[in-house]
N, C-alpha and C positions, 0 to 999 in steps of 0.2 A: 532464532536464536533469544533466552532467558540471561544470561551471564548476570545484565544489571539487580534480578531479583536474586540470586543465587548473594555476590554481593551485599545487599541490602538485607537477606537475611543472618550473613554472617555476621554484620556488623551490628545489626540488631539484639544478636547474642550476644557476643561479646560487650558492650557498651551500656545494657541495661538487665534489670532482674531477672534473674530464667525463672519459669516455669516449668522446671523440664524434670523425667525420671531422671534420677540422678545415673542408672545406666543405659542413658538414651544414646549419649554419644555415635554410634553405629548408626543409630535413626537418622540425627543430624546427619552426620555424611551424605548417607544417602541419599539424603532430603536434598540438602546442598550440591551434588553431583547429577540429580534429576532433574534440576531445577536448570541448571547452565546450559543444556543440554534442550529441554522444554520446549517445543513451541505452541505456544499460547492458543491460536488457531484449531490444529490437531486436539490440543486436552479441552476444549471446549466444547467442541462434536461432540470425543468420546464420552461426553456428560451424560446424551443420550442414554447411550448405551451402560453407565452405569446405574443410571436411573432405574434400569430393565433390570439388572444384576441386584439391586437394594432390595427390589420388591420382593425377587424370588426366593432371597434369603429369610423373608420371613413369610414362603409360603403363599406368597400372597400373589393374582393375578397380574398380568404385564401392566407396569408403568403407563397412565396414562399420556399422552405426548402431548398436550393441553394446557400443560399447566408446568409451572416454571424450579419445580418439586418436583419429589419422588410420590407419584401417588399411584393411591389402590383399596378400594373396598373403605373407603373413607377417611386412610391414614397418611398423612405429607410425611414420611420420611427422612432427612432435612442428616445429613453427613457428618461427624464428627472427626477426623482423619489425619494422620500422620500430626506433624511440627502444625502448631497455632500460629496462626501470625496475627498481626494490626497491620489496616491501612493494603486488605486482600483480597479480592472479591471473587476470589474462584472458590473449589475445590479440586484437588487434583492426582486424588487418593492416597499423595503423600505429604500432604499439603495441605490446610485447608484456611479459611481469615474468617476471623472475625467478623469482619462486615459481611461475608457470604453468609456466614451463621442468621444475622442478624436481619438482611435483605429475605431470606426465601422464612424467617420465622411468620416478619410482617406479613409475608404474603399469603403462611400457609392460616394466619389464624382471623385473614380479612374474609376464608375463602367462602362461602356457607355450605359446600362441599363439604370441606372436611373436617373432623368429627371431633378430630384429638391429633399432636404432633409427637412423633416419634424422634427424638435426639439417637443415631445409631453413632454406637461412641467408642474408639480407639483409636487411640493418639496418648503418644507419652507427653504430654502438656506442649510448650510453647514460648511464647515474649509474657512476659506481665502485661506490657504496652496493651489493652485493646478490652484486655479479659475482662477487667469491674461493669467493663460501660457493658459489657456480652451480656454478665450474666444481669446485669442491672434490668437491660431491655427484657429477656429472655425469662425474669422475676415478675416482670407486670404483664406481660403477655399470657401467662399462665392463668393470671384472672378472667381470661379473652375465652381461650379455648386451651383444655386441659392437657399435660408437656407431660412424656414420659422419657428418661433415661435409658435406655437398654445397653448394655456393655459389653462389647464382645472384640475382645478379649480383656482392656485395660484401657483404665479410664484413673490418669496419675497427670498428677498435679494442676496445671492447669487445664488439663480434661475435666480431672474433679471438680474445680469448682465451677468449669461450665455446668458440668450431668448434676451437679449439686442446684441449679436453678429451676429443676424439674419439679412436679408435682411427686414423681414418685422414679425411685433408680429402680433398675433388674438387674445381675450382675449375671454371665453367665457359671457355672459351677468353677470353667477351670482360670475365671479370670481374676482383674486382681485392680484395688482402685488405692485413694491415698496419694501421699507424697506430697502431704498439704504442707509448704512450707517455700522456698526460695531460696536461692544464691546468685553470687558474681562470680566469673573468673576473675581474676590481673595474672596474665602474665610477665615471666622478668627475665626478660634476655640482656640482662646488665654484661653478666658472667659471659654468655659466647659471646655479644659482642668486645667484652675487655682479651678475651682468647685471641678473636680477631686480630687486635689494631686499634678497634673503634671505638669514637669515643664521641659519646653524642652531646649536645650541651643546645638545651632552651634559654633562649632569650626571653624570656616572658614580661607582661605585663598584667598584675592581678596577683596575690600570693595564692589562689585554688587552681589559678588556670594550668596548671601542668601537671597537679596530683592526680597520681595514678598513673603515671604514664607508664608502656611496657620496658624501658630505658634504664628504670634504674629501681631496687628496692624499693617493695613499699612500706612507707615509713607505720608507725605505729597509731600513728592521731590518724593517716589517711582510712588505716585499716578501718581503725574505730566506727568513724563517720561512716564509711562504707557499711558497716553489720549492723548498723543502726537503722540504717537505709534501707536493707535486707529485711532487718526485726520486723520493719514497719510492713515493708508487701507482705509476709506476711500473716501478723494481726490483721488486716486488713481481709485477708483469703480466709484466718478463720473464721473471723468474725461472720464471713458473710454463710462458711459451714455452717454455721452456727445456726444462724438464723436462718438458713431454707431447710436446712435439718431436722429443725427443737430441738438441738443440745446446746450447750452450755459452752463459750470459747473456751472455758479450761479446760473441756473434754476433750475438742479437736485442737488444744495446742498438744493435751498432755501424752498424744500421737507421734509425737515431737516427728514430725513429717517422714514416719516411716509407711512403707507400703506394705497392703497385706492381701493374704489370700482370700477368696469368696467368703470362707466359714467366717473368720475372723473381720470381715466388711459387715458383715452383714449382724456378731455380737456387738461389733461399737456401734453400730445405726447408719455407717457410712451408707447404706444401701437397703432395699425395704425388700428383696426377695433375692431370690436365685434360681434360674430358672436359662430353660434355652429361649434365642430370640422370638422363635416362631410359638415356642410355652407362652412366651410375654406376652407376644402378642392376639394370641390367642384369649387367653385371660381376660385383658383388659376391652376384647372388643366385646367378650360375652359377657361382662359383666355394665358394660354400655348398653347393649342391646336387650339385656333382658329386666331392666332396671326401669318401671315406668318413671313416667315426668311425676312430681309431687304432685301436691293439692294445691297449692297455691300459683302451679305453672298448669294446670287440671280447670279451674276457674278462671287466666287468662285466657286460657284456651277460646272458651263457652264467652266468658263474659262478652254481649252486644256492644256494651259499651266502651271494649277496648279499642279504639280506633286508632287512627295513623296513626294524629298527632302521639295518642298515648305509646306508639311503637318507637315514633324518632324518642318522645318524651325517652324512653327505656334507656335506647341506647346513647343518648345524652349523657344518664346518671350515671352507664358504665366506663362509657369517655370520661367523665369527671374522676370516676375512682380510678381508670387506669393512671392520671394525669398524675392525682393525689399520692398514689402510690410510687411512682413516678420520682415523681417532687419528695417524698420521703427520705427515698434510698440516697438521691442524691447529695438531701441536705444532713443523712449519716455520715457518710464521707466526708463530704467537711468536715461536721464535725469534727471527724478521727485524724482529719487533718492538720486543722486549726490545734488542734493539742500537742500533737508530735511535729508538728512544722514551724509553732512560735519561738520566740528568741531563749521562752524561760525555760524548753525542753533543751538546748540546744544540747546542754554536758548533765543530761539526768537523763536517756535514753529511756532506760526499764523505768521507771516510776510512766515518762510520762506514758510508753506502755499502756502499765496498767492503767492507768487516769481513763485514756479512750474505750478502753476495751469497761469501765466503769460505765450503766445502764444511766440517761441522764445527766450525768458530769458533763457542763456545759465548757465553754473553751475559757469561757471568764473562769468559771469557778477553778478549773484546770491550770492556769496562770496564778493563781493567788498563789495555791501549794507547791505548783511546780519554784516559783521565789522564793518559799517561803523552805524549803528544800535544800541541804547543802548539796555540792559537788558528788555525780557520782563516782566511783574507783573501777572505771572498765577492765575487766580480768577475763583472762582468755575461757572459752566453755569449757564445764566441766563435767567428762561422764558421771552419773551417779547416777547410781545400784538403784532400784525402783524397792519400795518395801512391799512387802506381805500384803501392807493395807493400804498401800497405793494397787498395786496391784488387783486388787477384790473389790476397786470399789465401784460401787453399781453402776452404768450410764445408763443417761435418759432415754427413752429410748425418743422416735421421730415420733411428733405433734403431740407427747406426752407431756408436762408441764404443769407441775404443782399437782399434780394428780388431775386436768383436768385436759380431756382430746384437745386439742384445738382444733379449727374448721377451717378450710380453703376450697378454691372454686374447683379441685381439683375430689373430695371427700364430699363437698354438695351434688356433685356430676354422677358419684359412686356409689354410694349409702343412704339409697333409697329402698328397692324394692326386695324380691325374694332372689335370689339366682340357684340357679336348677345345678346339679353338679351336672358335669361332663363323662362319660366314660366311666362311669360307675360300673362298679360291676358288684354281687351278690355272692356269699359266701363267706368261709372264711371261719374260722373256728367262731361253737357258739353261735352259729347265725349269722354271726352281725356281717354287716356289711363294710365294703373296702374302701376308705375316701380313693377317688383317682387322684389323678399327681396334679391335673386343673384344678380342683376342689383343696386338696391339701395345697396350692400356690397362694391360693386366693387367701388362705386359714389364715399363711405367714404373713401375706400383705395385711392382714387387716381389714378383709375383706369377705370376712365369715359368710355365709347369708345366715338370712334376717329376717323369719316372716314379715311382711307390713305388718305396721302397725305396734310393733309390740318395741318396746325399746334394744340398745343394742346391749 
């Protein structure tokens, strides 16, 4: 029996910030019931069958049994399914652990048979604990092996955070993405206790020891404190998505934690293309396998001076780059936490959040500004009507910053030479050729065919 796991999940979702779709209560309840009756041995044994199901979903051959992950045709498929949990090293269809995702991604990145990694995402979100760490690791690993996220059919809240770490995100036509926000639930049973004649008395040492308990109404100052913490989680979430997707923090925050269908997700830059799972991998694989190595790679392959020592040096350089990137991500998290968690920010959460979102703002600089500012009056959030100008505000597309296209390992691997059109047909009015669905998807994802040696 796994009843302790169910109890632990319920505790985590009620005691820390939640990153869940607002309508996911049924999914959470189902996960709790399933965890309470799950047999871990049977679930782990069933993983072998699920690996075959995952590869079949993408129209590929049966998964090889000698890999810890679902694998076929050079693709490692990692499920991001159900409610997402910290300190959980399994994937049981209705629940997946962040530890499981990281372990699978590490193994796939180190496997020479793996050409790229596909995250198969179908989740309403999960706990905030463990999510940032999972995203940071995936973001670093994608510089070693390209990672794509195929959302079939939802990537909400924590699942959106995880998917943003991929090089590209493809969403199914009927799918949805977003919910970039956080919340916490407080239950007030004081009225029910009073009706039953039950009086609860806490005898506590420490002013804040029992604040927020469920046996009494939530005081205003405690609610404001909890709200500041939830806003802090939301800002960290939005900052990661903005960085990973090539958007600004302001654009991500402007979504106001809303959920979007496929077309709107694409317009906002939350995803790169709309396609079925099989089509997404078909396009990706064709792009990988038809692109020839660039001149630098060809020179390295034919240069007789490229000794094993050189290869070792190249691996060491790649490892150093990954380590540096991981350190940079960690430093950014510490900077944000340092600004929002300092004593000077206690009565100025909104200003602290704005300073934390300001690039190159150090903790020391923020403390000076916060100390000089007056206390904020915390008011209940108001619903604001979006102006026509705000509604029509231009959204920066992923990878498009200040007029220049950013590059990453994915782009380096994917944008080198000519890519043939698949299943294209001739004909149509005026004798013009008709683009295939695959070619159209390539163009939508920014992978339009380019003759070798010609500028994009």
